[in-house]
C-alpha positions, 0 to 999 in steps of 0.5 A, spaced: 827 317 127 830 310 131 825 305 134 825 299 137 817 300 140 813 299 134 804 300 131 801 294 130 800 298 124 803 301 118 800 304 111 808 303 108 814 298 111 820 297 107 825 291 108 831 294 107 835 300 109 840 300 104 841 305 098 834 305 095 830 303 101 834 309 105 832 314 099 825 311 097 822 313 105 825 320 105 822 321 098 816 319 101 816 323 107 819 328 103 812 328 098 808 327 105 809 333 109 801 335 108 797 328 110 799 324 115 803 317 111 805 312 116 813 309 114 816 303 118 824 303 115 826 295 116 834 295 116 838 289 118 846 292 119 846 296 126 845 303 127 853 306 124 858 309 129 860 315 130 867 312 127 865 315 119 871 316 117 873 309 119 874 308 110 877 314 108 882 310 104 885 309 097 880 304 096 874 307 098 867 304 094 864 310 089 857 309 086 856 313 080 850 318 080 847 321 074 845 327 073 837 324 073 840 322 080 842 329 082 836 331 080 831 326 085 836 328 091 835 334 090 827 333 091 828 328 096 833 334 100 839 331 100 843 333 094 846 340 098 848 334 104 852 329 099 853 335 094 860 336 099 863 331 097 862 328 090 866 328 084 864 331 078 864 328 070 864 332 066 866 329 061 866 320 058 870 320 053 868 312 049 873 308 045 875 302 042 882 299 043 887 298 036 880 300 033 878 308 030 872 309 033 871 313 039 866 318 040 866 324 047 860 326 051 862 334 054 857 336 060 857 344 057 853 341 050 848 337 055 848 345 058 850 341 066 854 343 070 856 336 070 853 329 066 853 325 073 857 324 079 862 319 083 859 317 090 864 315 096 859 310 098 861 311 105 860 319 105 852 317 101 851 312 106 853 316 111 848 322 109 842 318 107 843 314 114 844 322 118 838 324 114 833 317 116 836 319 124 834 326 124 827 325 121 821 326 125 816 322 121 819 316 120 819 310 124 826 306 123 829 300 125 834 297 127 838 292 126 830 288 124 828 283 119 822 281 115 822 274 118 816 271 114 811 274 110 804 273 109 800 275 104 792 278 107 787 282 103 788 288 105 795 288 105 800 283 109 801 281 115 809 281 118 814 277 122 819 281 124 825 280 127 830 284 132 824 289 133 820 291 140 814 288 136 813 281 133 809 282 129 805 288 125 801 289 119 801 294 112 797 296 106 805 294 102 810 291 102 817 294 100 822 289 098 829 293 098 832 287 101 837 286 094 838 281 089 838 275 093 832 276 097 830 271 102 823 275 102 822 274 094 825 266 095 819 265 102 814 268 097 816 263 090 819 269 086 824 268 082 828 270 078 829 269 070 837 270 070 842 271 064 850 269 066 856 272 062 860 268 064 864 275 065 867 278 073 867 284 074 874 287 077 873 293 081 878 297 084 881 305 085 887 306 081 892 311 081 894 315 075 900 320 075 896 324 071 891 329 073 884 326 070 879 334 069 872 330 071 874 325 065 870 318 065 873 314 061 868 307 058 873 303 053 872 297 049 878 292 051 879 284 047 877 282 055 870 286 055 868 293 057 873 297 061 870 304 066 875 309 070 871 314 073 874 320 076 875 320 084 878 325 089 884 325 090 888 322 096 892 326 099 897 324 106 903 328 107 906 331 101 905 326 096 898 326 092 895 322 087 890 322 082 885 316 084 880 314 078 875 307 079 876 301 075 871 296 073 874 291 068 870 287 064 873 280 065 871 272 063 871 268 068 878 263 068 874 256 065 872 261 059 879 262 056 882 256 056 888 253 057 891 260 054 897 262 059 897 268 057 889 269 056 886 275 059 881 271 066 878 274 071 882 270 077 889 270 073 888 278 074 887 277 080 893 273 081 897 277 077 902 281 082 900 289 082 907 290 077 904 284 073 897 289 073 899 295 072 902 292 066 896 289 064 891 295 065 895 299 061 896 297 055 888 296 055 886 302 058 893 307 054 897 313 057 891 319 057 893 319 063 899 318 063 902 312 066 897 308 072 903 309 078 898 305 083 894 300 084 889 298 090 886 293 093 882 288 088 874 285 089 871 280 084 863 280 082 860 275 077 857 278 072 849 277 070 843 279 068 837 278 072 829 280 072 823 279 077 818 275 074 814 279 078 815 286 081 808 287 084 804 283 088 797 284 092 800 289 097 807 287 095 813 291 090 819 290 089 825 295 088 832 295 086 837 290 085 831 285 087 827 287 081 833 288 077 840 287 077 844 290 072 852 290 069 856 294 072 859 297 067 854 302 064 853 304 071 845 303 071 843 300 076 842 305 082 841 310 078 834 307 075 832 304 081 832 312 084 827 314 078 822 306 080 823 308 088 820 316 085 815 312 081 813 309 086 813 314 092 809 320 088 804 314 085 803 312 093 803 319 096 797 320 091 793 315 091 793 316 099 791 322 098 784 320 094 783 313 099 785 309 096 788 303 098 796 303 097 797 296 096 791 294 091 793 291 084 790 297 082 795 301 084 800 298 083 800 296 077 800 304 074 806 305 077 809 298 073 807 300 067 809 307 068 816 305 069 815 298 064 817 303 058 825 307 062 827 300 065 825 296 058 830 301 054 835 300 060 837 294 062 836 293 053 841 298 053 846 296 059 845 288 055 847 290 049 851 294 051 854 288 055 854 283 048 857 288 043 863 291 046 865 283 049 865 280 043 871 282 038 868 279 031 871 283 025 864 285 022 862 286 031 868 290 032 868 294 024 860 296 026 861 298 032 867 303 031 862 305 025 857 307 030 861 311 035 864 314 029 857 316 026 856 318 034 861 323 034 859 327 027 851 326 028 848 330 035 841 326 035 844 320 036 850 323 041 843 326 044 840 319 045 847 317 049 848 323 053 841 322 055 842 314 057 846 315 060 845 321 065 840 318 066 834 322 062 831 317 058 824 318 062 825 324 060 823 327 067 827 330 068 828 338 066 834 342 066 834 348 070 837 355 069 838 354 076 842 346 076 845 349 070 850 354 074 851 350 080 
């Protein structure tokens, strides 16, 4: 329910109405049907227009959802609407360019219909926003944001910008306003950051051959390269078999004066034909010729982890808590697992009349998720460092590892569970989901 007529007090205020904040709000609502929990979601972006297909083009940006995230969206009641327009990842092919190591993950071996899914951001956002608008219990205010936070003994007093009421008190403020959170800076919450000296080149590409639901993780001389399956793009009689590319490239200043170096800035500047030639050389011919490359974008890569995820009356969710390398596709999926764990804990605490912003309550959340967070962050960081290094000894070691993984079911199963967002063992595969 969208509103600017705010109450003076809420149990929970969520600052940030993006994928993480919106998903968390809907999870809370789904879990509190039998109790009265007052939740306010503040979204700095204006409400979406009805022209929802304005970005339905070749270059539409996308997000990888793990199998575990599918189960979370089922819990939130959102999966039926999402499932209508996602592309299933049925197999993952992992290889090292120029070396013998390779492994393949198959959904059938894991007893599921898909290892994960790729959703176009416009579709994912549209489903979330529609669910928030239709919800009669949540209060959504947009455009609006928290301008100032004043911690109090029983929560926080918030100064709101863009709403009908200037000040609102809450027992718990959930910060989900992204990796460049102004509220974190205001509160003095610092981030431990590790810069990789790399950038991710993002674009959609087209192949001569159909991907048939295959995703590719390819380790090259420039660093990891991922291609995720997307729905075909059809215009008139032309059909293009699309994939979403995330290509890790070194910063320009790290490649020296070598005119042939494959740096991020130089790849951005290449004409399309030359860019496709360089990409084809590193990706290979598993899907035939690369026939088209869409608009390219660059994103600096770093690992960022907040030094504090909880304070009395405050908790961090999503990129504001941890920002990961995108090639492993773990960032949003970890955030959704955090959101589910926090929502379930807060609902239980509310039913037992505990203070939602109390440190002992929030510490339970952090203790429950610390193992999953540490393992996922380490997996993402190790993958990035190990496969961005072309030293002969490391190259031999990782290729032996890929070969052994293909031969040893326990190792392959662990890797698959990590990729599927099931490392926390909360995700149970049921016969119903296997058949779907």
